[in-house]
C-alpha positions, -999 to 999 in steps of 0.1 A, spaced: -588 -437 -652 -623 -429 -664 -628 -466 -673 -615 -475 -638 -640 -451 -622 -668 -463 -643 -660 -500 -636 -657 -495 -599 -685 -471 -591 -691 -450 -560 -667 -469 -536 -637 -454 -555 -647 -417 -550 -634 -415 -514 -601 -430 -525 -598 -405 -554 -605 -377 -530 -578 -391 -506 -553 -394 -534 -558 -358 -546 -554 -345 -510 -523 -366 -505 -506 -354 -537 -514 -318 -528 -499 -322 -493 -468 -339 -506 -462 -311 -531 -469 -284 -505 -445 -300 -479 -418 -305 -506 -419 -268 -514 -421 -257 -477 -395 -280 -462 -366 -269 -484 -333 -267 -464 -325 -232 -478 -359 -220 -465 -357 -236 -431 -320 -237 -421 -302 -214 -446 -264 -218 -446 -244 -190 -431 -272 -173 -412 -257 -178 -378 -223 -166 -389 -239 -134 -404 -259 -128 -372 -227 -132 -350 -208 -109 -373 -236 -82 -371 -237 -88 -333 -200 -81 -329 -199 -51 -352 -232 -33 -345 -248 -49 -315 -285 -58 -313 -311 -35 -326 -349 -39 -332 -343 -37 -369 -317 -65 -368 -340 -87 -347 -370 -82 -371 -348 -88 -401 -334 -121 -387 -368 -133 -375 -384 -128 -409 -355 -146 -427 -364 -182 -421 -375 -208 -394 -339 -207 -380 -341 -169 -380 -372 -171 -358 -354 -192 -333 -323 -169 -333 -345 -138 -332 -360 -151 -300 -325 -154 -285 -315 -120 -297 -346 -104 -281 -333 -117 -248 -296 -111 -254 -292 -89 -223 -309 -115 -201 -294 -144 -182 -284 -176 -200 -315 -194 -186 -339 -168 -198 -323 -167 -233 -324 -205 -236 -360 -206 -225 -370 -180 -251 -352 -200 -278 -368 -233 -267 -403 -217 -268 -396 -203 -303 -382 -237 -313 -414 -255 -302 -435 -230 -322 -413 -235 -353 -414 -273 -350 -452 -272 -348 -454 -251 -379 -430 -274 -398 -453 -304 -389 -483 -287 -404 -504 -311 -426 -483 -341 -416 -511 -354 -394 -534 -353 -424 -509 -371 -446 -503 -397 -420 -541 -402 -416 -545 -407 -453 -517 -432 -453 -534 -451 -425 -570 -451 -437 -565 -457 -474 -561 -494 -470 -592 -494 -448 -612 -476 -475 -599 -501 -500 -611 -529 -476 -645 -512 -474 -647 -513 -512 -637 -550 -512 -666 -557 -488 -690 -538 -511 -677 -558 -540 -681 -591 -521 -717 -581 -513 -723 -577 -550 -707 -610 -557 -729 -628 -533 -760 -609 -545 -753 -621 -581 -760 -657 -569 -797 -667 -570 -818 -698 -573 -821 -693 -610 -783 -690 -616 -756 -664 -616 -759 -628 -629 -727 -625 -649 -729 -587 -651 -734 -582 -613 -706 -608 -606 -682 -589 -628 -692 -556 -612 -685 -571 -577 -651 -585 -586 -642 -552 -603 -652 -532 -572 -633 -555 -548 -600 -556 -568 -600 -519 -579 -606 -504 -545 -581 -527 -528 -554 -518 -553 -563 -481 -552 -561 -481 -514 -526 -496 -515 -514 -473 -543 -524 -443 -521 -511 -457 -488 -476 -467 -499 -463 -434 -512 -482 -415 -485 -465 -435 -458 -431 -431 -475 -434 -393 -477 -449 -390 -442 -419 -409 -427 -395 -389 -449 -409 -355 -438 -409 -366 -402 -372 -375 -403 -364 -343 -422 -382 -321 -397 -364 -339 -368 -331 -332 -385 -340 -295 -390 -350 -292 -353 -318 -307 -341 -297 -284 -364 -316 -253 -353 -311 -263 -316 -274 -267 -321 -271 -233 -338 -292 -216 -311 -270 -231 -284 -240 -218 -302 -255 -183 -302 -262 -185 -265 -226 -196 -258 -211 -168 -279 -233 -142 -263 -224 -153 -228 -187 -156 -236 -183 -194 -234 -169 -195 -269 -156 -171 -295 -175 -182 -326 
């Protein structure tokens, strides 16, 4: 890696910074977007059981809301459990939008890195081509400058693609994962509304 940096020079530094940021975001999102942390199994059933046995209390609402992302959505519904169906659903939808926004945190940055990395690689290629043309003179070719230009052009192009490909894969994966979580939370929240308003038993 040190030899690559030394051979390429300054055009590779922005790519290295982008790669470090991309790896950090991928790791952070992998930890944050675990199913057990976002949509834990059995939470709705436990909430419904507590609701039937003890009713709604501020302590219960706070406990559910602090549990997970799904808990925040269900907690918004529980705060309006004595309101009409429309008010309860509206509260749940507002909480769902806030939760979805939180789940998408850093994805814009990751998607931006995936998009601009090939462009930064292309910029390095142009810098390398300038060096290649500059190595030509009336007295002949400067082999060292020619080799430097070729090295910059190839290394930055390759580095840009190496960063962009996994960043794009993970960005698309996280987008699909979040969409699935949002749909699942919406279904469970609708079930809570229907149970509370007597449209279904469980």
